[in-house]
PDB file of N, CA, C and O in Angstrom:
ATOM      1  N   UNK A   1      30.373  46.370  30.630  1.00  0.00           N
ATOM      2  CA  UNK A   1      30.403  45.474  29.409  1.00  0.00           C
ATOM      3  C   UNK A   1      30.718  46.333  28.191  1.00  0.00           C
ATOM      4  O   UNK A   1      30.387  47.516  28.268  1.00  0.00           O
ATOM      5  N   UNK A   2      31.238  45.958  27.212  1.00  0.00           N
ATOM      6  CA  UNK A   2      31.425  46.306  25.786  1.00  0.00           C
ATOM      7  C   UNK A   2      30.727  45.668  24.526  1.00  0.00           C
ATOM      8  O   UNK A   2      31.261  44.862  23.764  1.00  0.00           O
ATOM      9  N   UNK A   3      29.733  46.051  24.454  1.00  0.00           N
ATOM     10  CA  UNK A   3      29.008  45.260  23.269  1.00  0.00           C
ATOM     11  C   UNK A   3      29.488  44.416  22.341  1.00  0.00           C
ATOM     12  O   UNK A   3      28.743  43.583  21.826  1.00  0.00           O
ATOM     13  N   UNK A   4      30.840  44.525  21.995  1.00  0.00           N
ATOM     14  CA  UNK A   4      31.379  43.724  21.388  1.00  0.00           C
ATOM     15  C   UNK A   4      32.219  42.613  21.954  1.00  0.00           C
ATOM     16  O   UNK A   4      32.744  41.638  21.417  1.00  0.00           O
ATOM     17  N   UNK A   5      32.196  42.993  23.049  1.00  0.00           N
ATOM     18  CA  UNK A   5      33.720  41.605  23.692  1.00  0.00           C
ATOM     19  C   UNK A   5      32.832  40.657  24.190  1.00  0.00           C
ATOM     20  O   UNK A   5      31.670  40.825  24.558  1.00  0.00           O
ATOM     21  N   UNK A   6      33.767  39.242  24.151  1.00  0.00           N
ATOM     22  CA  UNK A   6      33.144  38.253  24.128  1.00  0.00           C
ATOM     23  C   UNK A   6      33.137  37.946  25.716  1.00  0.00           C
ATOM     24  O   UNK A   6      33.942  38.201  26.612  1.00  0.00           O
ATOM     25  N   UNK A   7      31.920  37.310  25.686  1.00  0.00           N
ATOM     26  CA  UNK A   7      30.981  36.773  27.334  1.00  0.00           C
ATOM     27  C   UNK A   7      32.187  35.827  27.178  1.00  0.00           C
ATOM     28  O   UNK A   7      32.665  35.280  26.184  1.00  0.00           O
ATOM     29  N   UNK A   8      32.511  35.811  28.435  1.00  0.00           N
ATOM     30  CA  UNK A   8      33.238  35.173  29.118  1.00  0.00           C
ATOM     31  C   UNK A   8      32.286  33.469  30.102  1.00  0.00           C
ATOM     32  O   UNK A   8      31.292  33.460  30.828  1.00  0.00           O
ATOM     33  N   UNK A   9      32.839  32.762  29.819  1.00  0.00           N
ATOM     34  CA  UNK A   9      32.427  31.517  30.718  1.00  0.00           C
ATOM     35  C   UNK A   9      32.712  31.534  31.822  1.00  0.00           C
ATOM     36  O   UNK A   9      33.749  32.126  32.121  1.00  0.00           O
ATOM     37  N   UNK A  10      31.910  30.891  32.881  1.00  0.00           N
ATOM     38  CA  UNK A  10      32.563  31.047  34.406  1.00  0.00           C
ATOM     39  C   UNK A  10      33.227  29.421  34.583  1.00  0.00           C
ATOM     40  O   UNK A  10      32.615  28.572  33.934  1.00  0.00           O
ATOM     41  N   UNK A  11      34.174  29.024  35.231  1.00  0.00           N
ATOM     42  CA  UNK A  11      35.121  28.194  35.558  1.00  0.00           C
ATOM     43  C   UNK A  11      34.553  26.685  35.454  1.00  0.00           C
ATOM     44  O   UNK A  11      35.117  25.643  35.120  1.00  0.00           O
ATOM     45  N   UNK A  12      32.968  27.008  35.944  1.00  0.00           N
ATOM     46  CA  UNK A  12      32.381  25.621  35.846  1.00  0.00           C
ATOM     47  C   UNK A  12      32.264  24.824  34.763  1.00  0.00           C
ATOM     48  O   UNK A  12      32.317  23.595  34.730  1.00  0.00           O
ATOM     49  N   UNK A  13      31.957  26.263  33.096  1.00  0.00           N
ATOM     50  CA  UNK A  13      31.476  25.665  32.293  1.00  0.00           C
ATOM     51  C   UNK A  13      32.312  25.355  31.053  1.00  0.00           C
ATOM     52  O   UNK A  13      32.093  24.659  30.061  1.00  0.00           O
ATOM     53  N   UNK A  14      33.608  26.302  31.546  1.00  0.00           N
ATOM     54  CA  UNK A  14      34.794  26.147  30.877  1.00  0.00           C
ATOM     55  C   UNK A  14      35.273  24.637  30.969  1.00  0.00           C
ATOM     56  O   UNK A  14      35.375  23.862  30.018  1.00  0.00           O
ATOM     57  N   UNK A  15      35.618  24.302  32.659  1.00  0.00           N
ATOM     58  CA  UNK A  15      35.653  22.714  33.029  1.00  0.00           C
ATOM     59  C   UNK A  15      34.818  22.035  32.157  1.00  0.00           C
ATOM     60  O   UNK A  15      35.239  20.928  31.823  1.00  0.00           O
ATOM     61  N   UNK A  16      33.778  22.372  31.704  1.00  0.00           N
ATOM     62  CA  UNK A  16      32.576  21.515  31.437  1.00  0.00           C
ATOM     63  C   UNK A  16      32.886  21.254  29.718  1.00  0.00           C
ATOM     64  O   UNK A  16      32.623  20.263  29.037  1.00  0.00           O
ATOM     65  N   UNK A  17      33.397  22.260  29.417  1.00  0.00           N
ATOM     66  CA  UNK A  17      33.056  22.518  27.961  1.00  0.00           C
ATOM     67  C   UNK A  17      34.859  21.555  27.607  1.00  0.00           C
ATOM     68  O   UNK A  17      34.909  20.687  26.735  1.00  0.00           O
ATOM     69  N   UNK A  18      35.920  21.880  28.313  1.00  0.00           N
ATOM     70  CA  UNK A  18      36.771  21.721  27.937  1.00  0.00           C
ATOM     71  C   UNK A  18      36.725  19.955  28.145  1.00  0.00           C
ATOM     72  O   UNK A  18      37.416  19.278  27.384  1.00  0.00           O
ATOM     73  N   UNK A  19      35.915  19.304  29.165  1.00  0.00           N
ATOM     74  CA  UNK A  19      36.049  17.758  29.317  1.00  0.00           C
ATOM     75  C   UNK A  19      35.562  16.992  28.130  1.00  0.00           C
ATOM     76  O   UNK A  19      35.735  15.783  27.975  1.00  0.00           O
ATOM     77  N   UNK A  20      34.603  18.219  26.863  1.00  0.00           N
ATOM     78  CA  UNK A  20      33.310  17.339  26.408  1.00  0.00           C
ATOM     79  C   UNK A  20      34.247  17.422  25.185  1.00  0.00           C
ATOM     80  O   UNK A  20      34.400  16.294  24.716  1.00  0.00           O
ATOM     81  N   UNK A  21      35.219  18.776  24.216  1.00  0.00           N
ATOM     82  CA  UNK A  21      35.925  18.568  24.296  1.00  0.00           C
ATOM     83  C   UNK A  21      36.956  17.480  24.236  1.00  0.00           C
ATOM     84  O   UNK A  21      37.034  17.024  23.095  1.00  0.00           O
ATOM     85  N   UNK A  22      37.647  17.003  24.959  1.00  0.00           N
ATOM     86  CA  UNK A  22      38.788  15.814  25.456  1.00  0.00           C
ATOM     87  C   UNK A  22      37.583  14.255  25.180  1.00  0.00           C
ATOM     88  O   UNK A  22      37.743  13.220  24.534  1.00  0.00           O
ATOM     89  N   UNK A  23      36.742  14.631  25.794  1.00  0.00           N
ATOM     90  CA  UNK A  23      35.710  13.016  25.374  1.00  0.00           C
ATOM     91  C   UNK A  23      35.521  13.233  23.801  1.00  0.00           C
ATOM     92  O   UNK A  23      35.650  12.182  23.173  1.00  0.00           O
ATOM     93  N   UNK A  24      35.295  14.157  23.166  1.00  0.00           N
ATOM     94  CA  UNK A  24      34.958  14.219  21.795  1.00  0.00           C
ATOM     95  C   UNK A  24      36.425  13.727  21.299  1.00  0.00           C
ATOM     96  O   UNK A  24      36.448  12.539  20.976  1.00  0.00           O
ATOM     97  N   UNK A  25      37.415  14.294  21.204  1.00  0.00           N
ATOM     98  CA  UNK A  25      38.863  13.932  21.128  1.00  0.00           C
ATOM     99  C   UNK A  25      38.985  12.658  21.209  1.00  0.00           C
ATOM    100  O   UNK A  25      40.056  12.460  20.634  1.00  0.00           O
ATOM    101  N   UNK A  26      38.512  11.468  21.612  1.00  0.00           N
ATOM    102  CA  UNK A  26      38.750  10.056  21.894  1.00  0.00           C
ATOM    103  C   UNK A  26      38.174   9.227  20.634  1.00  0.00           C
ATOM    104  O   UNK A  26      38.463   8.147  20.120  1.00  0.00           O
ATOM    105  N   UNK A  27      36.938  10.545  20.303  1.00  0.00           N
ATOM    106  CA  UNK A  27      36.381  10.094  18.962  1.00  0.00           C
ATOM    107  C   UNK A  27      37.141  10.434  17.551  1.00  0.00           C
ATOM    108  O   UNK A  27      36.697   9.982  16.495  1.00  0.00           O
ATOM    109  N   UNK A  28      38.008  11.043  17.582  1.00  0.00           N
ATOM    110  CA  UNK A  28      38.199  12.106  16.510  1.00  0.00           C
ATOM    111  C   UNK A  28      39.552  11.630  16.150  1.00  0.00           C
ATOM    112  O   UNK A  28      40.331  11.359  17.064  1.00  0.00           O
ATOM    113  N   UNK A  29      39.903  11.503  14.964  1.00  0.00           N
ATOM    114  CA  UNK A  29      40.873  11.092  14.135  1.00  0.00           C
ATOM    115  C   UNK A  29      42.325  11.897  14.182  1.00  0.00           C
ATOM    116  O   UNK A  29      42.696  10.840  14.691  1.00  0.00           O
ATOM    117  N   UNK A  30      43.206  12.524  14.157  1.00  0.00           N
ATOM    118  CA  UNK A  30      44.449  13.509  14.508  1.00  0.00           C
ATOM    119  C   UNK A  30      44.330  14.477  13.743  1.00  0.00           C
ATOM    120  O   UNK A  30      44.621  15.588  14.185  1.00  0.00           O
ATOM    121  N   UNK A  31      43.940  14.358  12.589  1.00  0.00           N
ATOM    122  CA  UNK A  31      43.791  15.848  11.561  1.00  0.00           C
ATOM    123  C   UNK A  31      42.052  16.434  12.177  1.00  0.00           C
ATOM    124  O   UNK A  31      41.971  17.655  12.039  1.00  0.00           O
ATOM    125  N   UNK A  32      41.043  15.947  12.650  1.00  0.00           N
ATOM    126  CA  UNK A  32      40.380  16.476  13.158  1.00  0.00           C
ATOM    127  C   UNK A  32      40.798  17.395  14.741  1.00  0.00           C
ATOM    128  O   UNK A  32      40.538  18.553  15.065  1.00  0.00           O
ATOM    129  N   UNK A  33      41.300  16.648  15.239  1.00  0.00           N
ATOM    130  CA  UNK A  33      42.015  17.749  16.295  1.00  0.00           C
ATOM    131  C   UNK A  33      42.428  18.807  16.678  1.00  0.00           C
ATOM    132  O   UNK A  33      42.329  19.751  17.461  1.00  0.00           O
ATOM    133  N   UNK A  34      43.081  18.200  15.619  1.00  0.00           N
ATOM    134  CA  UNK A  34      44.238  19.619  14.854  1.00  0.00           C
ATOM    135  C   UNK A  34      43.519  20.991  14.180  1.00  0.00           C
ATOM    136  O   UNK A  34      43.843  22.160  14.387  1.00  0.00           O
ATOM    137  N   UNK A  35      42.373  20.450  13.253  1.00  0.00           N
ATOM    138  CA  UNK A  35      41.290  21.051  12.651  1.00  0.00           C
ATOM    139  C   UNK A  35      40.662  21.973  13.660  1.00  0.00           C
ATOM    140  O   UNK A  35      40.165  23.056  13.351  1.00  0.00           O
ATOM    141  N   UNK A  36      40.722  21.369  15.185  1.00  0.00           N
ATOM    142  CA  UNK A  36      40.063  22.382  16.364  1.00  0.00           C
ATOM    143  C   UNK A  36      40.879  23.529  16.738  1.00  0.00           C
ATOM    144  O   UNK A  36      40.562  24.701  16.937  1.00  0.00           O
ATOM    145  N   UNK A  37      42.112  22.871  16.794  1.00  0.00           N
ATOM    146  CA  UNK A  37      43.229  23.392  17.631  1.00  0.00           C
ATOM    147  C   UNK A  37      43.413  24.625  16.857  1.00  0.00           C
ATOM    148  O   UNK A  37      43.483  25.790  17.248  1.00  0.00           O
ATOM    149  N   UNK A  38      43.487  24.040  15.469  1.00  0.00           N
ATOM    150  CA  UNK A  38      43.752  25.666  14.704  1.00  0.00           C
ATOM    151  C   UNK A  38      42.468  26.570  14.614  1.00  0.00           C
ATOM    152  O   UNK A  38      42.697  27.759  14.836  1.00  0.00           O
ATOM    153  N   UNK A  39      41.521  26.333  14.410  1.00  0.00           N
ATOM    154  CA  UNK A  39      40.736  26.901  14.976  1.00  0.00           C
ATOM    155  C   UNK A  39      40.899  27.852  15.734  1.00  0.00           C
ATOM    156  O   UNK A  39      41.338  28.946  15.381  1.00  0.00           O
ATOM    157  N   UNK A  40      40.525  27.508  17.004  1.00  0.00           N
ATOM    158  CA  UNK A  40      40.973  28.184  17.917  1.00  0.00           C
ATOM    159  C   UNK A  40      42.445  29.293  18.197  1.00  0.00           C
ATOM    160  O   UNK A  40      42.617  30.329  18.839  1.00  0.00           O
ATOM    161  N   UNK A  41      43.316  28.415  17.330  1.00  0.00           N
ATOM    162  CA  UNK A  41      44.252  29.315  17.415  1.00  0.00           C
ATOM    163  C   UNK A  41      44.286  30.753  16.173  1.00  0.00           C
ATOM    164  O   UNK A  41      44.950  31.772  16.361  1.00  0.00           O
ATOM    165  N   UNK A  42      43.400  30.497  14.928  1.00  0.00           N
ATOM    166  CA  UNK A  42      42.790  31.249  14.549  1.00  0.00           C
ATOM    167  C   UNK A  42      42.125  32.388  14.995  1.00  0.00           C
ATOM    168  O   UNK A  42      42.270  33.525  14.546  1.00  0.00           O
ATOM    169  N   UNK A  43      41.019  31.854  16.356  1.00  0.00           N
ATOM    170  CA  UNK A  43      40.527  32.690  16.408  1.00  0.00           C
ATOM    171  C   UNK A  43      41.094  33.776  17.533  1.00  0.00           C
ATOM    172  O   UNK A  43      40.659  34.927  17.502  1.00  0.00           O
ATOM    173  N   UNK A  44      42.397  33.249  18.851  1.00  0.00           N
ATOM    174  CA  UNK A  44      43.158  34.014  18.908  1.00  0.00           C
ATOM    175  C   UNK A  44      43.706  35.060  18.212  1.00  0.00           C
ATOM    176  O   UNK A  44      43.626  36.203  18.663  1.00  0.00           O
ATOM    177  N   UNK A  45      44.322  34.789  17.034  1.00  0.00           N
ATOM    178  CA  UNK A  45      44.964  35.305  16.020  1.00  0.00           C
ATOM    179  C   UNK A  45      44.292  36.688  16.246  1.00  0.00           C
ATOM    180  O   UNK A  45      44.608  37.673  16.913  1.00  0.00           O
ATOM    181  N   UNK A  46      43.141  36.357  15.357  1.00  0.00           N
ATOM    182  CA  UNK A  46      42.527  37.371  14.845  1.00  0.00           C
ATOM    183  C   UNK A  46      41.973  37.992  16.120  1.00  0.00           C
ATOM    184  O   UNK A  46      41.406  38.783  15.366  1.00  0.00           O
ATOM    185  N   UNK A  47      41.491  38.498  17.672  1.00  0.00           N
ATOM    186  CA  UNK A  47      41.299  39.075  18.263  1.00  0.00           C
ATOM    187  C   UNK A  47      42.799  39.829  19.116  1.00  0.00           C
ATOM    188  O   UNK A  47      42.934  40.642  20.030  1.00  0.00           O
ATOM    189  N   UNK A  48      43.493  39.251  18.469  1.00  0.00           N
ATOM    190  CA  UNK A  48      45.028  40.024  18.978  1.00  0.00           C
ATOM    191  C   UNK A  48      44.891  40.812  18.026  1.00  0.00           C
ATOM    192  O   UNK A  48      44.843  41.906  18.589  1.00  0.00           O
ATOM    193  N   UNK A  49      44.802  40.970  17.035  1.00  0.00           N
ATOM    194  CA  UNK A  49      44.836  42.011  15.822  1.00  0.00           C
ATOM    195  C   UNK A  49      43.836  42.834  16.083  1.00  0.00           C
ATOM    196  O   UNK A  49      43.784  44.063  16.030  1.00  0.00           O
ATOM    197  N   UNK A  50      42.960  41.955  16.402  1.00  0.00           N
ATOM    198  CA  UNK A  50      41.678  44.059  16.332  1.00  0.00           C
ATOM    199  C   UNK A  50      42.108  44.228  17.695  1.00  0.00           C
ATOM    200  O   UNK A  50      41.628  45.295  18.078  1.00  0.00           O
ATOM    201  N   UNK A  51      42.632  43.810  18.410  1.00  0.00           N
ATOM    202  CA  UNK A  51      43.169  44.671  19.938  1.00  0.00           C
ATOM    203  C   UNK A  51      44.160  45.913  19.371  1.00  0.00           C
ATOM    204  O   UNK A  51      44.043  47.130  19.232  1.00  0.00           O
ATOM    205  N   UNK A  52      44.881  45.213  19.201  1.00  0.00           N
ATOM    206  CA  UNK A  52      45.924  45.670  17.925  1.00  0.00           C
ATOM    207  C   UNK A  52      45.965  47.391  17.420  1.00  0.00           C
ATOM    208  O   UNK A  52      46.535  48.425  17.769  1.00  0.00           O
ATOM    209  N   UNK A  53      44.591  46.768  15.975  1.00  0.00           N
ATOM    210  CA  UNK A  53      44.179  48.025  15.493  1.00  0.00           C
ATOM    211  C   UNK A  53      43.522  48.921  16.416  1.00  0.00           C
ATOM    212  O   UNK A  53      43.629  50.102  16.083  1.00  0.00           O
ATOM    213  N   UNK A  54      42.688  48.646  17.782  1.00  0.00           N
ATOM    214  CA  UNK A  54      41.940  49.583  18.313  1.00  0.00           C
ATOM    215  C   UNK A  54      43.149  50.029  19.114  1.00  0.00           C
ATOM    216  O   UNK A  54      42.802  51.144  19.503  1.00  0.00           O
ATOM    217  N   UNK A  55      44.166  49.840  19.506  1.00  0.00           N
ATOM    218  CA  UNK A  55      45.409  50.341  20.611  1.00  0.00           C
ATOM    219  C   UNK A  55      45.823  51.111  19.731  1.00  0.00           C
ATOM    220  O   UNK A  55      46.051  52.289  20.006  1.00  0.00           O
ATOM    221  N   UNK A  56      45.981  50.686  18.669  1.00  0.00           N
ATOM    222  CA  UNK A  56      46.473  52.193  17.430  1.00  0.00           C
ATOM    223  C   UNK A  56      45.917  53.338  17.579  1.00  0.00           C
ATOM    224  O   UNK A  56      46.472  54.380  17.927  1.00  0.00           O
ATOM    225  N   UNK A  57      44.418  53.115  17.226  1.00  0.00           N
ATOM    226  CA  UNK A  57      43.501  53.834  16.779  1.00  0.00           C
ATOM    227  C   UNK A  57      43.133  54.620  17.702  1.00  0.00           C
ATOM    228  O   UNK A  57      42.357  55.486  17.299  1.00  0.00           O
ATOM    229  N   UNK A  58      43.490  54.682  19.245  1.00  0.00           N
ATOM    230  CA  UNK A  58      43.483  54.841  20.694  1.00  0.00           C
ATOM    231  C   UNK A  58      44.657  56.145  20.743  1.00  0.00           C
ATOM    232  O   UNK A  58      44.505  57.362  20.848  1.00  0.00           O
ATOM    233  N   UNK A  59      45.644  55.449  20.641  1.00  0.00           N
ATOM    234  CA  UNK A  59      46.845  55.984  20.427  1.00  0.00           C
ATOM    235  C   UNK A  59      46.885  57.742  19.771  1.00  0.00           C
ATOM    236  O   UNK A  59      47.093  58.842  20.285  1.00  0.00           O
ATOM    237  N   UNK A  60      46.493  57.143  18.081  1.00  0.00           N
ATOM    238  CA  UNK A  60      46.175  58.288  17.281  1.00  0.00           C
ATOM    239  C   UNK A  60      45.825  59.063  17.947  1.00  0.00           C
ATOM    240  O   UNK A  60      46.470  60.045  18.316  1.00  0.00           O
ATOM    241  N   UNK A  61      44.318  58.665  18.341  1.00  0.00           N
ATOM    242  CA  UNK A  61      43.802  59.875  18.798  1.00  0.00           C
ATOM    243  C   UNK A  61      43.967  60.464  19.904  1.00  0.00           C
ATOM    244  O   UNK A  61      43.539  61.613  20.007  1.00  0.00           O
ATOM    245  N   UNK A  62      44.430  60.025  20.683  1.00  0.00           N
ATOM    246  CA  UNK A  62      44.745  60.923  22.069  1.00  0.00           C
ATOM    247  C   UNK A  62      46.388  61.617  22.015  1.00  0.00           C
ATOM    248  O   UNK A  62      46.837  62.531  22.708  1.00  0.00           O
ATOM    249  N   UNK A  63      46.991  60.912  21.057  1.00  0.00           N
ATOM    250  CA  UNK A  63      48.476  61.862  20.601  1.00  0.00           C
ATOM    251  C   UNK A  63      47.722  63.081  20.217  1.00  0.00           C
ATOM    252  O   UNK A  63      47.376  63.966  21.000  1.00  0.00           O
ATOM    253  N   UNK A  64      47.446  63.037  18.636  1.00  0.00           N
ATOM    254  CA  UNK A  64      47.290  64.183  18.048  1.00  0.00           C
ATOM    255  C   UNK A  64      48.806  65.044  17.668  1.00  0.00           C
ATOM    256  O   UNK A  64      48.996  66.243  17.870  1.00  0.00           O
ATOM    257  N   UNK A  65      49.825  64.028  17.048  1.00  0.00           N
ATOM    258  CA  UNK A  65      51.222  65.117  17.239  1.00  0.00           C
ATOM    259  C   UNK A  65      51.501  65.431  18.651  1.00  0.00           C
ATOM    260  O   UNK A  65      51.830  66.617  18.677  1.00  0.00           O
ATOM    261  N   UNK A  66      51.520  65.028  19.606  1.00  0.00           N
ATOM    262  CA  UNK A  66      52.069  65.048  21.242  1.00  0.00           C
ATOM    263  C   UNK A  66      52.839  64.633  21.704  1.00  0.00           C
ATOM    264  O   UNK A  66      53.332  65.092  22.734  1.00  0.00           O
ATOM    265  N   UNK A  67      53.358  63.277  20.921  1.00  0.00           N
ATOM    266  CA  UNK A  67      53.929  62.607  21.588  1.00  0.00           C
ATOM    267  C   UNK A  67      53.031  61.124  21.689  1.00  0.00           C
ATOM    268  O   UNK A  67      51.875  60.958  21.300  1.00  0.00           O
ATOM    269  N   UNK A  68      54.006  60.035  22.385  1.00  0.00           N
ATOM    270  CA  UNK A  68      53.021  58.752  23.113  1.00  0.00           C
ATOM    271  C   UNK A  68      52.224  58.982  23.900  1.00  0.00           C
ATOM    272  O   UNK A  68      52.489  59.558  24.955  1.00  0.00           O
ATOM    273  N   UNK A  69      50.740  58.475  23.474  1.00  0.00           N
ATOM    274  CA  UNK A  69      49.985  58.318  24.788  1.00  0.00           C
ATOM    275  C   UNK A  69      50.478  57.053  25.575  1.00  0.00           C
ATOM    276  O   UNK A  69      50.150  56.882  26.749  1.00  0.00           O
ATOM    277  N   UNK A  70      51.111  56.356  25.033  1.00  0.00           N
ATOM    278  CA  UNK A  70      51.270  54.949  26.113  1.00  0.00           C
ATOM    279  C   UNK A  70      52.352  54.763  25.396  1.00  0.00           C
ATOM    280  O   UNK A  70      52.360  54.364  24.231  1.00  0.00           O
ATOM    281  N   UNK A  71      53.774  55.182  26.391  1.00  0.00           N
ATOM    282  CA  UNK A  71      55.350  55.292  26.364  1.00  0.00           C
ATOM    283  C   UNK A  71      55.344  53.763  26.432  1.00  0.00           C
ATOM    284  O   UNK A  71      55.301  53.111  25.390  1.00  0.00           O
ATOM    285  N   UNK A  72      55.388  53.146  27.693  1.00  0.00           N
ATOM    286  CA  UNK A  72      55.790  52.292  27.744  1.00  0.00           C
ATOM    287  C   UNK A  72      55.588  50.951  27.221  1.00  0.00           C
ATOM    288  O   UNK A  72      56.362  50.045  27.527  1.00  0.00           O
TER     289      UNK A  72
END
């Protein structure tokens, strides 16, 4: 596993976390719930950007002017 790769929760831990968030949401206002959702969305957006940058760098290094390394 890569050192920078995020740790993955087990399905049991994920289910428990989801239930904990749902339980907490009962005591949160709409704006607070949206804030949590926005934070999670931002995390996904940053990960996607990072993956895209890494993909571009790898492709640039592999291609070196010889065409696309990942033509699909």
